[in-house]
C-alpha positions as CSV (number, residue, x, y, z in Angstrom):
1,M,-18.4,26.9,62.9
2,T,-18.5,28.5,59.5
3,E,-15.4,28.3,57.3
4,T,-14.6,31.3,55.2
5,T,-12.6,30.8,52.0
6,H,-10.4,33.7,51.0
7,T,-9.3,34.0,47.4
8,Q,-6.2,35.9,46.9
9,T,-5.9,37.7,43.6
10,T,-2.7,39.0,42.2
11,P,-2.9,42.8,42.0
12,P,-2.3,44.3,38.6
13,G,1.3,45.0,38.3
14,R,4.1,44.7,35.9
15,A,3.7,40.9,35.6
16,G,0.0,41.1,34.6
17,R,0.2,44.3,32.5
18,R,-0.2,43.9,28.7
19,H,2.3,45.9,26.7
20,S,1.2,47.9,23.7
21,P,2.0,46.6,20.2
22,E,4.5,49.3,19.6
23,R,6.4,48.4,22.7
24,Q,6.3,44.7,21.8
25,L,7.6,45.6,18.3
26,A,10.4,47.6,19.7
27,A,11.3,44.8,22.2
28,N,11.4,42.3,19.4
29,A,13.6,44.6,17.3
30,L,16.1,45.1,20.1
31,R,16.1,41.3,20.7
32,G,16.9,40.8,17.1
33,L,19.7,43.4,17.2
34,R,21.2,41.7,20.2
35,Q,21.0,38.2,18.6
36,D,22.5,39.4,15.3
37,L,25.2,41.8,16.2
38,F,26.0,41.4,19.9
39,Q,25.5,37.8,20.9
40,D,28.6,35.8,20.0
41,A,29.7,38.6,17.7
42,F,33.3,37.3,17.6
43,R,32.3,33.6,17.2
44,Y,34.7,31.7,15.0
45,D,32.9,31.0,11.7
46,P,35.4,30.3,8.8
47,L,34.3,30.8,5.2
48,P,34.1,27.3,3.7
49,R,35.9,26.4,0.5
50,L,34.0,26.0,-2.7
51,G,33.3,22.4,-3.7
52,E,35.2,21.0,-6.7
53,A,31.9,20.2,-8.4
54,G,30.7,23.8,-8.1
55,P,29.8,25.9,-11.1
56,L,33.1,27.8,-11.1
57,T,35.6,25.2,-10.0
58,R,34.4,22.4,-12.3
59,R,35.3,24.5,-15.3
60,L,38.9,24.7,-14.2
61,P,41.4,22.1,-15.5
62,G,43.2,19.6,-13.3
63,R,45.4,21.2,-10.6
64,M,43.7,24.6,-10.9
65,R,40.5,23.1,-9.6
66,E,42.0,22.7,-6.1
67,Y,43.1,26.4,-6.1
68,G,39.7,27.4,-7.5
69,A,38.2,26.2,-4.2
70,W,39.9,29.2,-2.5
71,S,38.7,31.7,-5.1
72,R,36.3,33.5,-2.6
73,H,39.1,33.8,0.0
74,L,41.5,35.2,-2.6
75,L,38.9,37.7,-3.8
76,V,38.3,39.1,-0.3
77,A,42.0,39.3,0.3
78,F,42.4,41.2,-2.9
79,G,39.8,43.7,-1.9
80,G,41.6,44.2,1.5
81,A,44.9,44.6,-0.4
82,V,43.4,47.4,-2.6
83,A,42.2,49.2,0.6
84,L,45.7,48.9,2.0
85,F,47.3,50.4,-1.1
86,V,44.8,53.2,-1.1
87,A,45.8,54.1,2.5
88,M,49.5,53.9,1.8
89,A,49.3,56.3,-1.1
90,D,50.3,59.1,1.4
91,E,54.0,59.4,0.9
92,E,54.5,62.2,3.5
93,A,53.6,60.1,6.5
94,P,54.5,56.4,5.7
95,L,54.0,55.2,9.3
96,L,50.6,56.8,9.7
97,A,49.7,55.6,6.2
98,L,50.7,52.0,7.2
99,L,48.6,52.2,10.4
100,C,45.6,53.5,8.4
101,G,46.2,50.7,5.9
102,L,46.2,48.0,8.6
103,C,43.0,49.5,10.0
104,A,41.4,49.1,6.5
105,L,42.9,45.6,5.8
106,V,42.3,43.8,9.1
107,P,38.5,44.1,9.1
108,V,38.3,42.8,5.5
109,L,40.4,39.8,6.3
110,L,38.5,39.2,9.6
111,T,35.3,38.7,7.5
112,L,36.7,35.3,6.5
113,V,36.7,33.9,10.1
114,R,34.6,36.2,12.3
115,P,32.1,38.0,10.0
116,V,30.0,39.9,12.6
117,G,33.1,40.9,14.6
118,A,34.6,42.3,11.5
119,F,31.8,44.9,11.3
120,W,32.6,46.2,14.8
121,V,36.4,46.2,14.0
122,S,35.6,48.2,10.8
123,L,33.8,50.9,12.8
124,A,36.6,51.0,15.3
125,G,39.2,51.2,12.5
126,T,37.2,54.1,11.0
127,V,37.4,56.0,14.3
128,V,41.1,55.4,14.6
129,T,41.7,56.4,11.0
130,S,39.6,59.6,11.4
131,V,41.5,60.5,14.6
132,I,45.0,60.0,13.3
133,G,44.4,61.2,9.8
134,R,45.9,64.5,8.8
135,G,45.1,67.2,6.4
136,E,41.9,67.8,4.5
137,G,39.8,64.8,3.6
138,S,36.5,63.1,4.0
139,W,34.7,62.7,7.2
140,P,34.2,60.3,9.0
141,W,35.5,57.7,6.4
142,A,38.8,58.2,4.8
143,P,39.1,56.8,1.3
144,A,40.7,53.5,2.5
145,S,38.2,53.2,5.4
146,F,35.3,53.9,3.0
147,L,36.3,51.1,0.7
148,S,37.1,48.8,3.6
149,H,33.7,49.3,5.2
150,L,31.8,48.7,2.0
151,L,33.7,45.5,1.5
152,V,33.0,44.4,5.1
153,L,29.3,45.2,4.8
154,T,29.0,43.3,1.5
155,V,30.9,40.2,2.7
156,V,29.1,40.0,6.0
157,A,25.8,40.4,4.3
158,L,26.6,37.5,1.9
159,R,27.6,35.3,4.9
160,T,24.6,36.2,7.1
161,R,20.9,36.8,6.7
162,P,19.2,39.9,5.4
163,R,18.1,41.0,8.9
164,T,21.7,41.2,10.0
165,A,22.5,43.3,6.9
166,A,19.7,45.7,7.8
167,W,21.0,46.1,11.3
168,M,24.5,46.8,10.0
169,W,23.3,49.5,7.6
170,T,21.2,51.1,10.4
171,L,24.2,51.2,12.8
172,T,26.4,52.6,10.0
173,A,23.8,55.3,9.4
174,V,23.7,56.1,13.2
175,F,27.5,56.2,13.3
176,G,27.7,58.5,10.3
177,V,25.1,60.9,11.6
178,L,26.7,61.1,15.1
179,C,30.1,61.7,13.6
180,D,28.6,64.5,11.4
181,M,26.9,66.1,14.4
182,G,30.1,66.0,16.4
183,S,32.4,67.5,13.8
184,D,33.0,71.2,13.3
185,G,33.1,70.8,9.5
186,G,36.4,72.6,9.2
187,G,38.1,71.5,6.1
188,Y,36.2,68.3,5.9
189,G,33.4,67.1,3.6
190,T,31.1,64.5,5.0
191,D,30.8,61.2,3.1
192,T,28.0,59.8,5.1
193,A,25.4,60.2,2.4
194,P,27.6,58.4,-0.3
195,M,28.4,55.6,2.2
196,L,24.7,55.1,3.0
197,F,23.6,55.2,-0.6
198,L,26.3,52.8,-1.9
199,S,26.0,50.4,1.0
200,A,22.2,50.3,0.7
201,L,22.6,49.5,-3.0
202,L,25.1,46.7,-2.3
203,L,23.0,45.3,0.5
204,L,19.9,45.4,-1.6
205,I,21.7,43.4,-4.3
206,V,22.8,40.9,-1.7
207,T,19.3,40.6,-0.2
208,V,17.8,39.9,-3.6
209,R,20.4,37.3,-4.1
210,H,19.5,35.7,-0.8
211,I,15.8,35.7,-1.6
212,R,16.4,34.2,-5.0
213,R,18.6,31.5,-3.6
214,E,16.1,30.6,-0.9
215,A,13.3,30.5,-3.5
216,Q,15.4,28.2,-5.7
217,Q,16.1,25.9,-2.7
218,E,12.5,25.9,-1.7
219,M,11.5,25.1,-5.3
220,T,14.0,22.3,-5.5
221,A,12.8,20.9,-2.2
222,Q,9.2,21.1,-3.4
223,Q,10.1,19.4,-6.7
224,T,11.8,16.6,-4.7
225,V,8.8,16.2,-2.5
226,T,6.5,16.3,-5.5
227,A,8.5,13.7,-7.3
228,H,8.6,11.5,-4.2
229,E,4.8,11.8,-3.8
230,R,4.3,11.1,-7.5
231,S,6.4,8.0,-7.2
232,R,4.7,6.9,-4.0
233,R,1.2,7.5,-5.6
234,T,2.3,5.5,-8.7
235,L,3.5,2.7,-6.4
236,L,0.2,2.7,-4.5
237,E,-1.8,2.7,-7.7
238,E,0.1,-0.3,-9.0
239,R,-0.3,-2.2,-5.8
240,T,-4.0,-1.4,-5.8
241,T,-4.4,-2.8,-9.3
242,I,-2.4,-5.9,-8.4
243,A,-4.4,-6.4,-5.1
244,R,-7.6,-6.1,-7.0
245,E,-6.6,-8.8,-9.5
246,L,-5.2,-11.1,-6.9
247,H,-8.4,-10.6,-4.9
248,D,-10.5,-11.7,-7.9
249,V,-8.3,-14.7,-8.5
250,V,-8.2,-15.9,-4.9
251,A,-11.8,-15.1,-4.2
252,H,-12.8,-17.2,-7.3
253,H,-10.9,-20.2,-6.1
254,M,-12.1,-19.9,-2.6
255,S,-15.7,-19.8,-3.8
256,V,-15.1,-22.9,-5.9
257,V,-13.7,-24.7,-2.9
258,A,-16.7,-23.7,-0.7
259,I,-19.2,-24.8,-3.4
260,Q,-17.4,-28.1,-4.1
261,A,-17.1,-28.9,-0.3
262,E,-20.9,-28.3,0.1
263,A,-21.8,-30.4,-2.9
264,A,-19.3,-33.2,-2.3
265,P,-21.4,-35.2,0.3
266,Y,-24.3,-35.5,-2.2
267,R,-22.0,-37.1,-4.8
268,V,-21.2,-40.0,-2.5
269,E,-23.9,-42.5,-1.5
270,N,-24.3,-43.0,2.2
271,P,-21.1,-41.0,3.1
272,P,-19.7,-41.7,6.6
273,P,-20.4,-39.0,9.3
274,E,-16.6,-38.3,9.5
275,L,-16.5,-37.4,5.8
276,E,-19.6,-35.2,6.0
277,K,-18.1,-33.4,9.0
278,A,-14.8,-32.9,7.2
279,F,-16.5,-31.4,4.2
280,V,-18.5,-29.1,6.5
281,T,-15.3,-28.0,8.1
282,I,-13.7,-27.4,4.8
283,R,-16.7,-25.3,3.6
284,E,-16.8,-23.3,6.8
285,N,-13.0,-22.5,6.6
286,A,-13.3,-21.6,3.0
287,V,-16.2,-19.2,3.6
288,A,-14.4,-17.7,6.6
289,A,-11.2,-17.2,4.6
290,L,-13.2,-15.7,1.7
291,T,-15.0,-13.3,4.1
292,E,-11.7,-12.2,5.7
293,L,-10.1,-11.9,2.3
294,R,-12.9,-9.6,1.0
295,R,-12.7,-7.6,4.2
296,V,-9.0,-7.0,4.0
297,L,-8.5,-6.7,0.2
298,G,-11.9,-5.3,-0.6
299,V,-10.9,-1.9,0.8
300,V,-8.7,-1.3,-2.2
301,R,-11.6,-1.2,-4.6
302,A,-12.8,2.2,-5.7
303,E,-16.5,3.0,-5.3
304,D,-17.1,2.8,-9.0
305,Y,-14.9,-0.3,-9.5
306,E,-16.7,-3.3,-10.9
307,A,-15.2,-6.8,-10.8
308,P,-14.6,-8.2,-14.2
309,E,-17.1,-10.9,-15.2
310,A,-14.7,-12.5,-17.6
311,P,-11.9,-14.7,-16.3
312,Q,-8.5,-13.1,-15.9
313,P,-6.0,-13.6,-18.7
314,T,-3.3,-16.3,-18.6
315,L,-0.4,-17.3,-20.7
316,A,-2.8,-19.3,-22.8
317,D,-4.2,-16.0,-24.0
318,L,-0.8,-14.6,-25.0
319,D,-1.3,-15.4,-28.7
320,G,-4.3,-13.0,-28.8
321,L,-2.1,-10.3,-27.2
322,L,0.6,-10.8,-29.7
323,A,-1.8,-10.6,-32.6
324,N,-3.2,-7.4,-31.2
325,V,0.3,-5.7,-31.0
326,R,1.2,-7.0,-34.5
327,E,-1.9,-5.2,-35.8
328,A,-0.5,-2.1,-34.2
329,G,2.7,-2.4,-36.3
330,L,5.0,-4.2,-33.9
331,V,7.0,-7.2,-35.2
332,V,7.2,-9.6,-32.4
333,D,8.3,-13.3,-32.1
334,K,7.5,-15.8,-29.4
335,A,9.6,-18.7,-28.3
336,V,8.6,-21.2,-25.6
337,T,11.0,-23.6,-24.0
338,G,10.4,-26.4,-21.5
339,A,7.4,-28.5,-20.7
340,V,4.3,-26.3,-20.9
341,R,2.2,-26.7,-17.9
342,E,-0.6,-24.9,-16.0
343,L,0.8,-22.6,-13.3
344,P,-1.0,-21.0,-10.4
345,Q,-3.4,-18.3,-11.6
346,G,-1.5,-15.5,-9.8
347,V,1.7,-16.4,-11.7
348,E,-0.1,-16.8,-15.0
349,L,-1.8,-13.4,-14.6
350,S,1.4,-11.6,-13.5
351,A,3.3,-13.1,-16.4
352,Y,0.7,-12.0,-18.9
353,R,0.6,-8.5,-17.5
354,I,4.4,-8.2,-17.5
355,V,4.5,-9.3,-21.2
356,Q,1.7,-6.9,-22.0
357,E,3.4,-3.9,-20.3
358,A,6.8,-4.7,-21.9
359,L,5.2,-4.8,-25.4
360,S,3.4,-1.5,-24.6
361,N,6.6,0.1,-23.6
362,T,8.2,-1.1,-26.9
363,L,5.3,0.5,-28.9
364,R,5.7,3.8,-26.9
365,H,9.5,4.1,-26.7
366,A,10.8,2.2,-29.7
367,P,8.3,2.5,-32.5
368,G,9.3,0.4,-35.5
369,A,11.6,-1.9,-33.6
370,D,11.4,-5.7,-33.5
371,A,10.6,-7.5,-30.2
372,R,11.0,-11.0,-29.0
373,V,9.2,-12.8,-26.1
374,E,10.8,-15.8,-24.6
375,I,9.0,-18.0,-22.1
376,G,10.8,-20.7,-20.3
377,Y,9.1,-23.4,-18.2
378,V,11.9,-24.4,-15.8
379,L,12.1,-26.5,-12.7
380,G,10.9,-24.3,-9.8
381,G,9.3,-21.5,-11.7
382,L,8.7,-19.5,-14.9
383,G,11.3,-17.5,-16.8
384,L,10.5,-14.5,-19.0
385,R,12.8,-12.6,-21.3
386,L,11.4,-9.7,-23.3
387,V,13.9,-7.8,-25.5
388,N,13.4,-5.2,-28.3
389,A,15.9,-3.9,-30.8
390,P,16.6,-0.1,-31.1
391,P,14.2,1.8,-33.2
392,P,15.2,2.5,-36.8
393,A,17.0,5.8,-37.3
394,P,14.5,7.4,-39.7
395,H,11.4,6.4,-37.9
396,L,8.3,8.4,-38.6
397,I,6.4,7.7,-35.3
398,K,7.3,10.0,-32.5
399,T,8.4,8.3,-29.3
400,S,6.5,8.8,-26.1
401,P,8.6,9.8,-23.1
402,G,6.4,8.0,-20.5
403,A,6.6,8.4,-16.8
404,G,8.3,5.1,-15.8
405,H,5.2,3.6,-14.3
406,G,5.3,0.5,-16.4
407,V,8.6,-0.8,-15.0
408,T,7.4,0.1,-11.5
409,G,4.3,-2.0,-12.0
410,M,6.3,-4.9,-13.3
411,R,8.7,-4.8,-10.3
412,E,5.7,-4.7,-7.9
413,R,4.2,-7.8,-9.5
414,V,7.5,-9.6,-9.4
415,S,8.2,-8.6,-5.8
416,M,4.7,-9.7,-4.6
417,L,5.5,-13.2,-6.0
418,N,9.0,-13.2,-4.4
419,G,10.5,-13.2,-7.9
420,E,13.5,-11.6,-9.5
421,M,13.6,-9.0,-12.3
422,T,16.2,-7.0,-14.2
423,A,15.5,-4.2,-16.7
424,G,17.9,-2.0,-18.6
425,P,19.2,-1.0,-22.0
426,T,21.2,-3.5,-24.1
427,D,24.5,-2.9,-25.8
428,D,23.0,-2.2,-29.2
429,G,20.6,0.4,-27.9
430,G,17.6,-1.7,-27.3
431,Y,15.9,-2.7,-24.0
432,E,15.7,-6.0,-22.2
433,V,13.5,-7.2,-19.3
434,T,14.2,-10.6,-17.6
435,V,11.9,-12.0,-15.0
436,F,11.8,-15.2,-12.9
437,L,8.7,-16.1,-11.1
438,P,9.1,-18.9,-8.6
439,V,6.5,-21.7,-8.4
440,P,6.6,-24.2,-5.6
441,A,6.9,-27.8,-6.7
442,A,3.7,-28.7,-4.8
443,A,1.7,-26.0,-6.5
444,S,3.0,-27.0,-9.9
445,E,2.2,-30.6,-9.4
446,G,-1.2,-29.8,-8.0
447,D,-2.1,-27.7,-11.1
448,A,-0.8,-30.3,-13.4
């Protein structure tokens, strides 16, 4: 028995038909119109107050600053009041004038709480005013309605996006054209053209303001991201430099341990097997640790980076550093307190680099000022205090602004050694850096 497989295909219909680009464009436009002006048109959206730190309110004194936060609301209400007074200028029919004034005032006030709904109320108020208005005048907008609708368009455009402003202008144009087509023109002069021209001009200004503000916000955000990336890159560079130096220090000591463990059995005549086995284990562990260390920390080396052949500097080389900066014109004193002792090489190297960076900052930011370096060998660690006086007033050397990388590097060195650091200006205008680098008692005694 032969089985026959039937494949059912969907006949081409409305679901599988591809629409033309023009139809898709029209559908997207109608969808945008529905979202902007019909969907939740009367949603409650109050106009927020201005912040007291704003560009306008912060210039006001004391109590006036609180009232200044409502300045935008008062300005809108003032515009509505002007439209009301324009409508009530008709003394022959005060009741009709009052009704026309309310039709002009309500939409303007409504922009403060329901901006999109205010546009529809303004069009409805225009229809009511044109129907109950008497005598010769403008069509379809009476003077009060004309002013009110311009205010509504401007405020709603300020509170929404440019696409909404474009739709409001388009519907205003359609409304004006339809009113002109339906009127007999008897005794009336159309003001659709002035309305469209003035509203287009106002909406263009508002749109330019929106674009400018968005550009400023984007630029501010980009500057913030750039500053963050620059700070992060600086931090990574400092960590890379420190990791390289620590890699060299630790790798050197681990190599020495491996070599001494390999040579130790030959220094003892007839060593017991247990001792030979212990030295072999020490050497194997040292080589394994050295290999793992190079694998983990070696990735931070650049391709063109070459390990320094000379030993890394320590506090014993500090006098040479001070002599170097003295030749550059910096007057610096050194004071050492406590029992001088040899510290772990990582601590010595970090302390030397911190002093070096602090003195470099003094040369850059306070040329001509005196500096002082205080080193304290205390129980449990090493203390550093580096302070410089303010530069003399008539100094001839121009200061360098710098980028703040030096202090970042010092903090990174201190944090990697679980130390503490404070840095900041002094009361007399100078600058002070204090550092404490902890040293375990076992390490200190072992180095001693």
